[in-house]
C-alpha positions, 0 to 999 in steps of 0.5 A: 499500499505504500506505492501511491505515496511513492508515485506522489513523491515521484510526481512531485519531483518531476514537477520541481525538475520540469518547473526549474527547467522551464524557468531556466530555459524559457523565462530566464532569457526573457527580456522586456524592452521599450519602457526606458530606464524601467526595463530592468524593474519591469523585466524582474517583476514579470519573471518574478510574477511568472515564477510565483504563478508557476509555484501556485499552479504546482502547489495546487496540482500537488494538492489535488494529487495528494487528495486523490491518492489519500481518498483512494487509500481511505476507501480501501 
């Protein structure tokens, strides 16, 4: 009966690795131009906002998976 917990941990680690890869390869090189002296602040703010949204999404997904696994274990 410990297999669902291992699946949960595996999914969690895959999401962490894929999220880090996504941030590193796609979002880190993102540059915003055209706002003059505020380019760096706007660029950092957009990157931080995307990273925060991804963290919220990851936590929501992991929470749903956890609830599904534990409800399945309780029913058995």
